[in-house]
C-alpha positions as CSV (number, residue, x, y, z in Angstrom):
1,M,0.0,0.0,0.0
2,P,1.4,3.3,-1.0
3,A,2.7,5.4,2.2
4,L,0.5,8.4,1.7
5,L,-2.8,6.1,1.5
6,E,-1.7,4.3,4.5
7,A,-1.3,7.6,6.4
8,Y,-4.8,8.5,5.3
9,K,-6.1,5.3,6.4
10,L,-4.6,5.4,9.7
11,S,-5.6,9.0,10.4
12,S,-9.2,8.2,9.2
13,R,-9.3,5.3,11.6
14,A,-8.3,7.7,14.4
15,A,-10.6,10.3,13.4
16,N,-13.7,7.8,13.3
17,V,-13.1,7.2,17.0
18,G,-13.0,10.8,17.7
19,F,-9.1,11.3,17.8
20,D,-9.1,14.2,15.3
21,W,-8.5,17.9,15.2
22,P,-11.9,19.9,15.7
23,E,-10.8,22.6,13.5
24,I,-8.3,22.7,10.6
25,E,-6.2,25.4,12.4
26,G,-5.0,22.7,14.6
27,L,-3.4,20.9,11.9
28,F,-1.6,24.0,10.7
29,D,-0.4,24.5,14.1
30,K,1.0,21.0,14.0
31,L,2.6,21.8,10.7
32,D,4.3,24.5,12.2
33,E,5.4,22.7,15.2
34,E,6.8,19.9,12.8
35,T,8.4,22.4,10.5
36,K,10.1,23.9,13.6
37,E,11.4,20.2,14.7
38,L,12.8,19.6,11.3
39,R,14.7,23.0,11.3
40,D,16.0,22.4,14.7
41,E,17.4,19.1,13.5
42,L,18.9,20.8,10.2
43,K,21.0,22.9,12.6
44,D,23.3,19.8,12.8
45,L,23.7,19.6,9.1
46,P,27.2,19.9,7.8
47,V,28.3,23.6,6.6
48,K,27.3,24.5,3.2
49,S,30.9,24.2,1.9
50,E,30.8,20.4,2.5
51,A,27.5,20.0,0.2
52,T,27.8,18.1,-2.9
53,G,25.7,18.8,-6.1
54,R,23.1,21.5,-6.2
55,G,19.5,21.9,-6.5
56,I,16.7,24.4,-7.6
57,A,16.6,27.6,-5.4
58,G,20.2,26.9,-4.4
59,S,19.7,23.9,-2.1
60,G,22.7,21.7,-1.8
61,R,22.7,18.1,-0.8
62,P,25.1,17.7,2.0
63,Q,26.8,14.4,3.2
64,I,24.5,13.7,6.3
65,P,25.7,11.5,9.1
66,A,23.7,8.4,9.7
67,A,22.4,9.5,12.9
68,L,21.3,12.7,11.8
69,R,19.8,11.1,8.6
70,V,17.7,8.7,10.9
71,R,16.3,12.0,12.9
72,L,15.7,14.0,9.7
73,E,13.8,11.0,8.3
74,D,11.6,10.8,11.2
75,E,10.8,14.7,11.1
76,V,10.1,14.7,7.3
77,G,7.8,11.5,8.0
78,D,6.1,13.7,10.7
79,L,5.6,16.5,8.1
80,F,4.1,14.1,5.5
81,F,1.6,12.7,8.1
82,V,0.5,16.1,8.9
83,I,0.2,17.0,5.4
84,V,-2.0,13.8,4.8
85,N,-4.0,14.8,7.7
86,I,-4.9,18.2,6.0
87,A,-5.9,16.5,2.9
88,R,-8.1,14.2,4.8
89,Y,-9.7,17.0,6.7
90,L,-10.5,18.6,3.6
91,S,-11.8,15.2,1.9
92,L,-9.1,15.2,-0.7
93,D,-7.2,12.4,-1.8
94,P,-3.3,12.9,-1.0
95,E,-2.1,10.5,-3.8
96,S,-4.1,12.1,-6.3
97,A,-3.0,15.7,-5.2
98,L,0.8,14.5,-5.3
99,R,0.3,12.9,-8.7
100,K,-1.1,16.3,-10.1
101,T,1.7,18.1,-8.6
102,N,4.2,15.7,-9.9
103,R,2.9,16.3,-13.4
104,K,2.6,20.1,-12.9
105,F,6.4,20.0,-11.9
106,K,7.3,17.7,-14.9
107,R,5.6,20.1,-17.3
108,R,7.3,23.1,-15.9
109,F,10.7,21.7,-15.7
110,Q,10.6,20.4,-19.2
111,W,9.3,23.7,-20.3
112,M,12.5,25.1,-18.7
113,E,14.7,22.2,-20.3
114,E,13.3,23.4,-23.6
115,Q,14.1,26.9,-23.1
116,L,17.6,26.2,-22.1
117,R,18.0,23.6,-24.9
118,D,17.0,26.5,-27.5
119,T,20.3,28.3,-26.2
120,G,22.5,25.0,-26.6
121,R,22.6,24.4,-22.7
122,G,21.0,22.3,-20.1
123,P,19.9,23.0,-16.7
124,A,23.4,22.0,-15.3
125,Q,24.7,24.8,-17.3
126,A,22.5,27.7,-16.0
127,S,22.8,29.6,-12.9
128,M,20.5,29.3,-10.2
129,D,18.9,32.6,-10.6
130,E,18.5,31.8,-14.4
131,L,16.7,28.6,-13.2
132,E,14.5,30.5,-10.8
133,E,13.5,33.0,-13.5
134,L,12.8,30.3,-15.9
135,W,10.7,28.6,-13.4
136,Q,8.7,31.6,-12.5
137,R,8.1,32.2,-16.3
138,A,7.1,28.3,-16.6
139,K,4.5,29.0,-13.8
140,Q,3.3,32.2,-15.8
141,Q,3.1,30.2,-19.0
142,E,0.7,27.7,-17.2
143,S,-1.5,30.5,-15.8
144,K,-2.2,32.3,-18.9
145,P,-5.7,31.4,-20.4
């Protein structure tokens, strides 16, 4: 069973017996709490100069010690669980929502790649500022009627 669906079913089961948030704001408070906990763990990440690779919006991928990796995975899992609860609270299918977002990301990123290919380059040859500018343009392209 996909993990998002399992989280949905687990939280639905708990909600059916009354273990649920009375208002959605409680879920957003929980999201803030879990985000803070992840940020606290991120303080133990190696300094950026030790990062390898690069990512969109300037995020690097540092080498993460095993013990920290376990704590980070736990906190990221907590974030996913809260997000699934928000979806469930709104009667949305988290799997469907994520699939739609995956398709949207793929379209936008492919558009960026096409723009760069027209200049004889790929994403690896573009600066982070250029990639971010292209990303914003890709979003604008989709919002045009």
